[in-house]
VMD Tcl script that builds the backbone (N, CA, C; Angstrom):
set m [mol new atoms 447]
animate dup $m
set s [atomselect $m all]
$s set {name element resname resid chain x y z} {
  {N N MET 1 A 0.857 -1.177 0.000}
  {CA C MET 1 A 0.000 0.000 0.000}
  {C C MET 1 A 0.896 1.231 0.000}
  {N N THR 2 A 0.993 1.851 -1.133}
  {CA C THR 2 A 1.964 2.913 -1.322}
  {C C THR 2 A 1.295 4.252 -1.577}
  {N N VAL 3 A 1.792 5.275 -0.920}
  {CA C VAL 3 A 1.476 6.669 -1.234}
  {C C VAL 3 A 2.813 7.380 -1.335}
  {N N ARG 4 A 3.067 7.993 -2.502}
  {CA C ARG 4 A 4.327 8.718 -2.663}
  {C C ARG 4 A 4.078 10.041 -3.358}
  {N N LEU 5 A 4.693 11.085 -2.824}
  {CA C LEU 5 A 4.722 12.398 -3.475}
  {C C LEU 5 A 6.113 12.552 -4.061}
  {N N LEU 6 A 6.160 12.934 -5.337}
  {CA C LEU 6 A 7.419 12.942 -6.057}
  {C C LEU 6 A 7.689 14.301 -6.687}
  {N N ASP 7 A 8.944 14.720 -6.657}
  {CA C ASP 7 A 9.318 15.968 -7.323}
  {C C ASP 7 A 10.083 15.704 -8.614}
  {N N THR 8 A 10.119 14.428 -9.018}
  {CA C THR 8 A 10.744 14.045 -10.285}
  {C C THR 8 A 9.813 13.084 -11.016}
  {N N ALA 9 A 10.087 12.884 -12.288}
  {CA C ALA 9 A 9.271 11.987 -13.106}
  {C C ALA 9 A 9.394 10.545 -12.603}
  {N N PHE 10 A 8.360 9.770 -12.881}
  {CA C PHE 10 A 8.393 8.343 -12.582}
  {C C PHE 10 A 8.000 7.580 -13.843}
  {N N ASP 11 A 8.322 6.309 -13.859}
  {CA C ASP 11 A 8.042 5.445 -15.003}
  {C C ASP 11 A 6.772 4.638 -14.710}
  {N N PRO 12 A 5.631 5.007 -15.344}
  {CA C PRO 12 A 4.385 4.277 -15.070}
  {C C PRO 12 A 4.482 2.780 -15.360}
  {N N GLY 13 A 5.229 2.406 -16.387}
  {CA C GLY 13 A 5.381 0.983 -16.699}
  {C C GLY 13 A 6.102 0.229 -15.596}
  {N N ALA 14 A 7.183 0.795 -15.114}
  {CA C ALA 14 A 7.933 0.162 -14.030}
  {C C ALA 14 A 7.102 0.116 -12.747}
  {N N GLU 15 A 6.361 1.192 -12.482}
  {CA C GLU 15 A 5.510 1.215 -11.291}
  {C C GLU 15 A 4.420 0.151 -11.386}
  {N N THR 16 A 3.829 -0.004 -12.563}
  {CA C THR 16 A 2.795 -1.021 -12.764}
  {C C THR 16 A 3.370 -2.423 -12.586}
  {N N THR 17 A 4.540 -2.655 -13.137}
  {CA C THR 17 A 5.185 -3.959 -13.012}
  {C C THR 17 A 5.460 -4.292 -11.542}
  {N N ALA 18 A 6.001 -3.331 -10.806}
  {CA C ALA 18 A 6.306 -3.569 -9.386}
  {C C ALA 18 A 5.029 -3.775 -8.578}
  {N N PHE 19 A 4.006 -2.962 -8.841}
  {CA C PHE 19 A 2.738 -3.091 -8.125}
  {C C PHE 19 A 2.121 -4.464 -8.395}
  {N N THR 20 A 2.089 -4.864 -9.655}
  {CA C THR 20 A 1.507 -6.145 -10.037}
  {C C THR 20 A 2.246 -7.307 -9.379}
  {N N ALA 21 A 3.561 -7.244 -9.355}
  {CA C ALA 21 A 4.357 -8.315 -8.759}
  {C C ALA 21 A 4.086 -8.470 -7.265}
  {N N ALA 22 A 3.676 -7.405 -6.611}
  {CA C ALA 22 A 3.443 -7.442 -5.168}
  {C C ALA 22 A 2.039 -7.944 -4.805}
  {N N GLN 23 A 1.187 -8.176 -5.805}
  {CA C GLN 23 A -0.194 -8.584 -5.534}
  {C C GLN 23 A -0.304 -10.098 -5.519}
  {N N SER 24 A -0.906 -10.602 -4.480}
  {CA C SER 24 A -1.153 -12.034 -4.368}
  {C C SER 24 A -2.660 -12.240 -4.308}
  {N N GLY 25 A -3.170 -13.055 -5.178}
  {CA C GLY 25 A -4.600 -13.341 -5.166}
  {C C GLY 25 A -5.443 -12.358 -5.950}
  {N N ALA 26 A -4.832 -11.398 -6.600}
  {CA C ALA 26 A -5.596 -10.421 -7.375}
  {C C ALA 26 A -5.980 -11.025 -8.726}
  {N N GLY 27 A -7.229 -10.830 -9.107}
  {CA C GLY 27 A -7.692 -11.249 -10.425}
  {C C GLY 27 A -7.830 -10.070 -11.355}
  {N N GLY 28 A -7.784 -8.859 -10.783}
  {CA C GLY 28 A -7.891 -7.645 -11.583}
  {C C GLY 28 A -7.013 -6.552 -11.022}
  {N N ILE 29 A -6.270 -5.905 -11.911}
  {CA C ILE 29 A -5.436 -4.765 -11.531}
  {C C ILE 29 A -5.785 -3.625 -12.469}
  {N N VAL 30 A -6.101 -2.482 -11.877}
  {CA C VAL 30 A -6.467 -1.297 -12.648}
  {C C VAL 30 A -5.439 -0.212 -12.378}
  {N N THR 31 A -4.958 0.412 -13.451}
  {CA C THR 31 A -4.056 1.553 -13.307}
  {C C THR 31 A -4.608 2.714 -14.102}
  {N N PHE 32 A -4.327 3.906 -13.619}
  {CA C PHE 32 A -4.708 5.119 -14.318}
  {C C PHE 32 A -3.594 6.133 -14.127}
  {N N CYS 33 A -3.222 6.794 -15.216}
  {CA C CYS 33 A -2.239 7.868 -15.157}
  {C C CYS 33 A -2.885 9.151 -15.661}
  {N N GLY 34 A -2.715 10.218 -14.916}
  {CA C GLY 34 A -3.136 11.533 -15.358}
  {C C GLY 34 A -1.947 12.258 -15.957}
  {N N VAL 35 A -2.198 12.969 -17.049}
  {CA C VAL 35 A -1.146 13.646 -17.793}
  {C C VAL 35 A -1.467 15.139 -17.858}
  {N N VAL 36 A -0.457 15.976 -17.746}
  {CA C VAL 36 A -0.654 17.423 -17.886}
  {C C VAL 36 A -1.067 17.700 -19.326}
  {N N ARG 37 A -2.220 18.331 -19.490}
  {CA C ARG 37 A -2.698 18.658 -20.828}
  {C C ARG 37 A -2.597 20.157 -21.048}
  {N N ASP 38 A -2.553 20.538 -22.308}
  {CA C ASP 38 A -2.521 21.951 -22.650}
  {C C ASP 38 A -3.848 22.584 -22.245}
  {N N SER 39 A -3.853 23.856 -21.966}
  {CA C SER 39 A -5.060 24.547 -21.523}
  {C C SER 39 A -5.794 25.165 -22.700}
  {N N ALA 40 A -7.073 25.441 -22.511}
  {CA C ALA 40 A -7.876 26.078 -23.552}
  {C C ALA 40 A -7.621 27.577 -23.618}
  {N N GLN 41 A -7.077 28.170 -22.553}
  {CA C GLN 41 A -6.890 29.618 -22.490}
  {C C GLN 41 A -5.640 30.102 -23.220}
  {N N GLY 42 A -4.792 29.257 -23.570}
  {CA C GLY 42 A -3.555 29.660 -24.230}
  {C C GLY 42 A -2.561 28.529 -24.186}
  {N N LYS 43 A -1.499 28.661 -24.863}
  {CA C LYS 43 A -0.490 27.605 -24.881}
  {C C LYS 43 A 0.085 27.430 -23.486}
  {N N LEU 44 A -0.104 26.245 -22.932}
  {CA C LEU 44 A 0.414 25.967 -21.598}
  {C C LEU 44 A 1.924 25.777 -21.670}
  {N N ASP 45 A 2.627 26.589 -20.915}
  {CA C ASP 45 A 4.072 26.439 -20.801}
  {C C ASP 45 A 4.394 25.408 -19.736}
  {N N ARG 46 A 3.709 25.533 -18.585}
  {CA C ARG 46 A 3.976 24.625 -17.477}
  {C C ARG 46 A 2.839 24.706 -16.460}
  {N N MET 47 A 2.797 23.701 -15.600}
  {CA C MET 47 A 1.902 23.689 -14.454}
  {C C MET 47 A 2.777 23.617 -13.220}
  {N N GLU 48 A 2.476 24.445 -12.251}
  {CA C GLU 48 A 3.211 24.443 -10.986}
  {C C GLU 48 A 2.286 23.903 -9.907}
  {N N ILE 49 A 2.713 22.842 -9.246}
  {CA C ILE 49 A 1.894 22.175 -8.240}
  {C C ILE 49 A 2.573 22.313 -6.889}
  {N N GLU 50 A 1.807 22.857 -5.935}
  {CA C GLU 50 A 2.305 23.033 -4.578}
  {C C GLU 50 A 1.511 22.156 -3.621}
  {N N HIS 51 A 2.123 21.828 -2.497}
  {CA C HIS 51 A 1.447 21.084 -1.436}
  {C C HIS 51 A 2.161 21.360 -0.113}
  {N N TYR 52 A 1.509 20.946 0.978}
  {CA C TYR 52 A 2.136 21.045 2.292}
  {C C TYR 52 A 2.636 19.662 2.682}
  {N N PRO 53 A 3.970 19.472 2.744}
  {CA C PRO 53 A 4.492 18.160 3.140}
  {C C PRO 53 A 3.909 17.749 4.495}
  {N N GLY 54 A 3.690 16.484 4.645}
  {CA C GLY 54 A 3.091 15.971 5.875}
  {C C GLY 54 A 1.585 15.950 5.758}
  {N N MET 55 A 0.976 17.111 5.574}
  {CA C MET 55 A -0.483 17.188 5.456}
  {C C MET 55 A -0.968 16.431 4.225}
  {N N THR 56 A -0.304 16.622 3.105}
  {CA C THR 56 A -0.743 15.985 1.873}
  {C C THR 56 A -0.568 14.470 1.950}
  {N N GLU 57 A 0.560 14.003 2.449}
  {CA C GLU 57 A 0.763 12.566 2.598}
  {C C GLU 57 A -0.303 11.942 3.497}
  {N N ARG 58 A -0.627 12.617 4.606}
  {CA C ARG 58 A -1.659 12.094 5.515}
  {C C ARG 58 A -3.005 12.027 4.813}
  {N N ALA 59 A -3.368 13.068 4.067}
  {CA C ALA 59 A -4.653 13.085 3.370}
  {C C ALA 59 A -4.737 11.966 2.333}
  {N N LEU 60 A -3.662 11.763 1.575}
  {CA C LEU 60 A -3.673 10.711 0.562}
  {C C LEU 60 A -3.664 9.320 1.195}
  {N N THR 61 A -2.938 9.169 2.293}
  {CA C THR 61 A -2.942 7.889 2.997}
  {C C THR 61 A -4.328 7.589 3.549}
  {N N ASP 62 A -4.997 8.602 4.095}
  {CA C ASP 62 A -6.351 8.400 4.624}
  {C C ASP 62 A -7.318 7.961 3.531}
  {N N ILE 63 A -7.244 8.573 2.365}
  {CA C ILE 63 A -8.179 8.205 1.301}
  {C C ILE 63 A -7.823 6.832 0.733}
  {N N ARG 64 A -6.544 6.508 0.662}
  {CA C ARG 64 A -6.152 5.157 0.241}
  {C C ARG 64 A -6.692 4.130 1.232}
  {N N ASP 65 A -6.568 4.428 2.543}
  {CA C ASP 65 A -7.079 3.524 3.564}
  {C C ASP 65 A -8.596 3.384 3.477}
  {N N GLU 66 A -9.283 4.482 3.136}
  {CA C GLU 66 A -10.742 4.414 2.971}
  {C C GLU 66 A -11.103 3.498 1.799}
  {N N ALA 67 A -10.375 3.590 0.701}
  {CA C ALA 67 A -10.627 2.700 -0.437}
  {C C ALA 67 A -10.407 1.244 -0.026}
  {N N MET 68 A -9.354 0.995 0.741}
  {CA C MET 68 A -9.070 -0.368 1.194}
  {C C MET 68 A -10.196 -0.902 2.090}
  {N N ALA 69 A -10.826 -0.001 2.863}
  {CA C ALA 69 A -11.917 -0.417 3.741}
  {C C ALA 69 A -13.229 -0.612 2.962}
  {N N ARG 70 A -13.450 0.178 1.924}
  {CA C ARG 70 A -14.706 0.100 1.155}
  {C C ARG 70 A -14.754 -1.106 0.225}
  {N N TRP 71 A -13.629 -1.482 -0.345}
  {CA C TRP 71 A -13.577 -2.574 -1.309}
  {C C TRP 71 A -12.564 -3.613 -0.837}
  {N N PRO 72 A -12.792 -4.870 -1.187}
  {CA C PRO 72 A -11.843 -5.929 -0.788}
  {C C PRO 72 A -10.611 -5.933 -1.699}
  {N N LEU 73 A -9.760 -4.959 -1.492}
  {CA C LEU 73 A -8.573 -4.809 -2.321}
  {C C LEU 73 A -7.407 -5.604 -1.747}
  {N N THR 74 A -6.546 -6.069 -2.640}
  {CA C THR 74 A -5.289 -6.667 -2.202}
  {C C THR 74 A -4.183 -5.617 -2.182}
  {N N GLY 75 A -4.430 -4.481 -2.835}
  {CA C GLY 75 A -3.449 -3.411 -2.832}
  {C C GLY 75 A -3.997 -2.144 -3.455}
  {N N ALA 76 A -3.405 -1.006 -3.079}
  {CA C ALA 76 A -3.758 0.295 -3.649}
  {C C ALA 76 A -2.527 1.186 -3.595}
  {N N MET 77 A -2.329 1.949 -4.651}
  {CA C MET 77 A -1.160 2.822 -4.740}
  {C C MET 77 A -1.590 4.183 -5.285}
  {N N ILE 78 A -1.007 5.244 -4.714}
  {CA C ILE 78 A -1.189 6.602 -5.222}
  {C C ILE 78 A 0.192 7.224 -5.368}
  {N N LEU 79 A 0.490 7.702 -6.567}
  {CA C LEU 79 A 1.697 8.486 -6.820}
  {C C LEU 79 A 1.234 9.839 -7.340}
  {N N HIS 80 A 1.830 10.913 -6.845}
  {CA C HIS 80 A 1.453 12.250 -7.314}
  {C C HIS 80 A 2.686 13.133 -7.348}
  {N N ARG 81 A 2.848 13.827 -8.452}
  {CA C ARG 81 A 3.978 14.736 -8.612}
  {C C ARG 81 A 3.650 16.101 -8.039}
  {N N HIS 82 A 4.695 16.856 -7.736}
  {CA C HIS 82 A 4.581 18.261 -7.373}
  {C C HIS 82 A 5.781 18.972 -7.977}
  {N N GLY 83 A 5.718 20.291 -7.964}
  {CA C GLY 83 A 6.780 21.061 -8.606}
  {C C GLY 83 A 6.328 21.513 -9.977}
  {N N THR 84 A 7.269 21.705 -10.879}
  {CA C THR 84 A 6.983 22.190 -12.226}
  {C C THR 84 A 6.857 21.020 -13.193}
  {N N LEU 85 A 5.731 20.974 -13.894}
  {CA C LEU 85 A 5.486 19.920 -14.884}
  {C C LEU 85 A 5.122 20.561 -16.211}
  {N N ARG 86 A 5.511 19.924 -17.284}
  {CA C ARG 86 A 5.250 20.397 -18.649}
  {C C ARG 86 A 4.128 19.578 -19.284}
  {N N PRO 87 A 3.468 20.122 -20.299}
  {CA C PRO 87 A 2.436 19.351 -21.006}
  {C C PRO 87 A 2.996 18.000 -21.473}
  {N N GLY 88 A 2.192 16.970 -21.293}
  {CA C GLY 88 A 2.587 15.625 -21.676}
  {C C GLY 88 A 3.236 14.824 -20.567}
  {N N GLU 89 A 3.641 15.482 -19.484}
  {CA C GLU 89 A 4.250 14.746 -18.368}
  {C C GLU 89 A 3.171 14.090 -17.512}
  {N N THR 90 A 3.507 12.926 -16.964}
  {CA C THR 90 A 2.598 12.230 -16.066}
  {C C THR 90 A 2.579 12.949 -14.728}
  {N N ILE 91 A 1.363 13.314 -14.286}
  {CA C ILE 91 A 1.203 14.069 -13.046}
  {C C ILE 91 A 0.861 13.158 -11.870}
  {N N MET 92 A 0.125 12.063 -12.153}
  {CA C MET 92 A -0.278 11.175 -11.069}
  {C C MET 92 A -0.583 9.790 -11.608}
  {N N MET 93 A -0.628 8.842 -10.674}
  {CA C MET 93 A -0.982 7.469 -11.021}
  {C C MET 93 A -1.673 6.838 -9.829}
  {N N VAL 94 A -2.736 6.100 -10.109}
  {CA C VAL 94 A -3.342 5.242 -9.097}
  {C C VAL 94 A -3.332 3.822 -9.641}
  {N N ALA 95 A -3.211 2.878 -8.742}
  {CA C ALA 95 A -3.310 1.469 -9.086}
  {C C ALA 95 A -4.072 0.779 -7.965}
  {N N THR 96 A -4.973 -0.099 -8.361}
  {CA C THR 96 A -5.734 -0.880 -7.391}
  {C C THR 96 A -5.732 -2.338 -7.843}
  {N N ALA 97 A -5.806 -3.235 -6.889}
  {CA C ALA 97 A -5.838 -4.663 -7.184}
  {C C ALA 97 A -6.872 -5.323 -6.286}
  {N N ALA 98 A -7.615 -6.244 -6.879}
  {CA C ALA 98 A -8.650 -6.969 -6.140}
  {C C ALA 98 A -8.847 -8.335 -6.783}
  {N N ARG 99 A -9.516 -9.225 -6.063}
  {CA C ARG 99 A -9.813 -10.546 -6.625}
  {C C ARG 99 A -10.687 -10.412 -7.867}
  {N N HIS 100 A -11.556 -9.394 -7.864}
  {CA C HIS 100 A -12.493 -9.205 -8.969}
  {C C HIS 100 A -12.351 -7.799 -9.556}
  {N N ARG 101 A -12.448 -7.699 -10.867}
  {CA C ARG 101 A -12.198 -6.438 -11.569}
  {C C ARG 101 A -13.134 -5.308 -11.157}
  {N N ALA 102 A -14.393 -5.608 -10.850}
  {CA C ALA 102 A -15.341 -4.541 -10.502}
  {C C ALA 102 A -14.862 -3.777 -9.280}
  {N N ASP 103 A -14.354 -4.472 -8.294}
  {CA C ASP 103 A -13.843 -3.802 -7.094}
  {C C ASP 103 A -12.621 -2.956 -7.420}
  {N N ALA 104 A -11.735 -3.479 -8.255}
  {CA C ALA 104 A -10.528 -2.728 -8.627}
  {C C ALA 104 A -10.897 -1.474 -9.409}
  {N N PHE 105 A -11.839 -1.577 -10.348}
  {CA C PHE 105 A -12.264 -0.405 -11.114}
  {C C PHE 105 A -12.937 0.636 -10.221}
  {N N ALA 106 A -13.860 0.200 -9.366}
  {CA C ALA 106 A -14.575 1.144 -8.499}
  {C C ALA 106 A -13.610 1.866 -7.571}
  {N N ALA 107 A -12.697 1.142 -6.967}
  {CA C ALA 107 A -11.741 1.759 -6.048}
  {C C ALA 107 A -10.829 2.748 -6.776}
  {N N ALA 108 A -10.403 2.409 -7.992}
  {CA C ALA 108 A -9.562 3.323 -8.765}
  {C C ALA 108 A -10.325 4.603 -9.094}
  {N N GLU 109 A -11.582 4.482 -9.496}
  {CA C GLU 109 A -12.381 5.684 -9.785}
  {C C GLU 109 A -12.566 6.538 -8.537}
  {N N PHE 110 A -12.818 5.895 -7.420}
  {CA C PHE 110 A -12.955 6.601 -6.149}
  {C C PHE 110 A -11.694 7.408 -5.841}
  {N N LEU 111 A -10.542 6.769 -5.965}
  {CA C LEU 111 A -9.276 7.458 -5.695}
  {C C LEU 111 A -9.053 8.619 -6.669}
  {N N MET 112 A -9.346 8.408 -7.941}
  {CA C MET 112 A -9.153 9.471 -8.934}
  {C C MET 112 A -10.079 10.649 -8.666}
  {N N ASP 113 A -11.336 10.352 -8.333}
  {CA C ASP 113 A -12.279 11.436 -8.038}
  {C C ASP 113 A -11.829 12.235 -6.822}
  {N N TYR 114 A -11.340 11.545 -5.804}
  {CA C TYR 114 A -10.839 12.233 -4.621}
  {C C TYR 114 A -9.634 13.107 -4.976}
  {N N LEU 115 A -8.696 12.553 -5.708}
  {CA C LEU 115 A -7.488 13.309 -6.063}
  {C C LEU 115 A -7.836 14.568 -6.844}
  {N N LYS 116 A -8.816 14.486 -7.721}
  {CA C LYS 116 A -9.188 15.627 -8.554}
  {C C LYS 116 A -9.886 16.722 -7.743}
  {N N SER 117 A -10.630 16.330 -6.714}
  {CA C SER 117 A -11.475 17.302 -6.004}
  {C C SER 117 A -11.009 17.697 -4.613}
  {N N ARG 118 A -10.394 16.778 -3.886}
  {CA C ARG 118 A -10.145 17.036 -2.473}
  {C C ARG 118 A -8.685 16.963 -2.038}
  {N N ALA 119 A -7.847 16.390 -2.840}
  {CA C ALA 119 A -6.447 16.269 -2.419}
  {C C ALA 119 A -5.844 17.656 -2.260}
  {N N PRO 120 A -5.095 17.878 -1.199}
  {CA C PRO 120 A -4.559 19.219 -0.923}
  {C C PRO 120 A -3.339 19.572 -1.781}
  {N N PHE 121 A -3.640 19.834 -3.054}
  {CA C PHE 121 A -2.647 20.351 -3.997}
  {C C PHE 121 A -3.171 21.670 -4.542}
  {N N TRP 122 A -2.265 22.583 -4.843}
  {CA C TRP 122 A -2.623 23.851 -5.463}
  {C C TRP 122 A -1.886 23.915 -6.788}
  {N N LYS 123 A -2.684 24.132 -7.862}
  {CA C LYS 123 A -2.120 24.068 -9.208}
  {C C LYS 123 A -2.243 25.419 -9.889}
  {N N LYS 124 A -1.140 25.838 -10.473}
  {CA C LYS 124 A -1.124 27.085 -11.236}
  {C C LYS 124 A -0.697 26.762 -12.662}
  {N N GLU 125 A -1.517 27.234 -13.618}
  {CA C GLU 125 A -1.176 27.074 -15.025}
  {C C GLU 125 A -0.489 28.331 -15.524}
  {N N VAL 126 A 0.659 28.159 -16.130}
  {CA C VAL 126 A 1.402 29.278 -16.702}
  {C C VAL 126 A 1.326 29.127 -18.218}
  {N N THR 127 A 0.666 30.116 -18.859}
  {CA C THR 127 A 0.471 30.091 -20.308}
  {C C THR 127 A 1.141 31.298 -20.939}
  {N N SER 128 A 1.023 31.368 -22.242}
  {CA C SER 128 A 1.551 32.528 -22.955}
  {C C SER 128 A 0.796 33.806 -22.573}
  {N N ALA 129 A -0.414 33.653 -22.014}
  {CA C ALA 129 A -1.229 34.807 -21.615}
  {C C ALA 129 A -1.031 35.208 -20.153}
  {N N GLY 130 A -0.272 34.434 -19.382}
  {CA C GLY 130 A -0.063 34.740 -17.966}
  {C C GLY 130 A -0.240 33.491 -17.114}
  {N N ALA 131 A -0.429 33.706 -15.817}
  {CA C ALA 131 A -0.555 32.593 -14.876}
  {C C ALA 131 A -1.867 32.697 -14.113}
  {N N ASP 132 A -2.524 31.547 -13.912}
  {CA C ASP 132 A -3.783 31.478 -13.167}
  {C C ASP 132 A -3.815 30.213 -12.332}
  {N N TRP 133 A -4.358 30.356 -11.115}
  {CA C TRP 133 A -4.573 29.189 -10.271}
  {C C TRP 133 A -5.734 28.400 -10.846}
  {N N VAL 134 A -5.658 27.084 -10.805}
  {CA C VAL 134 A -6.714 26.214 -11.309}
  {C C VAL 134 A -7.809 26.141 -10.259}
  {N N ALA 135 A -9.026 26.503 -10.651}
  {CA C ALA 135 A -10.173 26.490 -9.742}
  {C C ALA 135 A -10.858 25.126 -9.769}
  {N N ALA 136 A -11.535 24.813 -8.683}
  {CA C ALA 136 A -12.324 23.583 -8.617}
  {C C ALA 136 A -13.445 23.668 -9.651}
  {N N ARG 137 A -13.792 22.528 -10.232}
  {CA C ARG 137 A -14.851 22.486 -11.242}
  {C C ARG 137 A -16.057 21.740 -10.693}
  {N N ASP 138 A -17.245 22.219 -11.048}
  {CA C ASP 138 A -18.478 21.588 -10.587}
  {C C ASP 138 A -18.571 20.120 -11.000}
  {N N CYS 139 A -18.107 19.789 -12.198}
  {CA C CYS 139 A -18.202 18.397 -12.655}
  {C C CYS 139 A -17.316 17.478 -11.819}
  {N N ASP 140 A -16.192 17.995 -11.327}
  {CA C ASP 140 A -15.329 17.182 -10.461}
  {C C ASP 140 A -15.998 16.944 -9.108}
  {N N GLU 141 A -16.661 17.978 -8.599}
  {CA C GLU 141 A -17.389 17.830 -7.334}
  {C C GLU 141 A -18.538 16.836 -7.487}
  {N N ALA 142 A -19.242 16.902 -8.616}
  {CA C ALA 142 A -20.348 15.973 -8.866}
  {C C ALA 142 A -19.849 14.539 -8.925}
  {N N ALA 143 A -18.695 14.326 -9.530}
  {CA C ALA 143 A -18.129 12.984 -9.600}
  {C C ALA 143 A -17.820 12.456 -8.200}
  {N N LEU 144 A -17.313 13.321 -7.338}
  {CA C LEU 144 A -16.995 12.900 -5.972}
  {C C LEU 144 A -18.268 12.620 -5.154}
  {N N ASP 145 A -19.332 13.382 -5.428}
  {CA C ASP 145 A -20.578 13.214 -4.682}
  {C C ASP 145 A -21.140 11.806 -4.778}
  {N N ARG 146 A -20.903 11.112 -5.858}
  {CA C ARG 146 A -21.494 9.775 -5.995}
  {C C ARG 146 A -20.962 8.794 -4.949}
  {N N TRP 147 A -19.819 9.112 -4.348}
  {CA C TRP 147 A -19.241 8.213 -3.355}
  {C C TRP 147 A -19.737 8.516 -1.949}
  {N N THR 148 A -20.454 9.619 -1.764}
  {CA C THR 148 A -20.931 9.985 -0.428}
  {C C THR 148 A -22.394 9.576 -0.216}
  {N N ARG 149 A -23.007 9.006 -1.222}
  {CA C ARG 149 A -24.402 8.580 -1.077}
  {C C ARG 149 A -24.507 7.309 -0.305}
}
mol reanalyze $m
mol bondsrecalc $m
mol representation Tube
mol addrep $m
């Protein structure tokens, strides 16, 4: 059960291989990688991601533990970058493993929805037009709401 905050790039393939090798009894493994995409407001030069060390790790560990309690998982992993990232770079990865694929998929979606809406990261997009903090989006909040019912 891994939670890591990274200030350098990671290899999603190597992470998937290591995660998979550590799973015993899993019939389904789900991975998802989020990638920095260009913005609609202008050419994205970079994204700057800030967090509070300690607080962020605790928050991500708590949500990983909640996923482990909600679904019969054999494993769950969250990797998230911080610092300066360029378009096309991998920003985060979640991996879940369970005896059955439905549990692995549901837990992965739960983790992704949490990371998008509640994880304590602050993101600033720097474009050719200037810099703006990324605001929360209603659709991300709606996605998270389905897990609180």
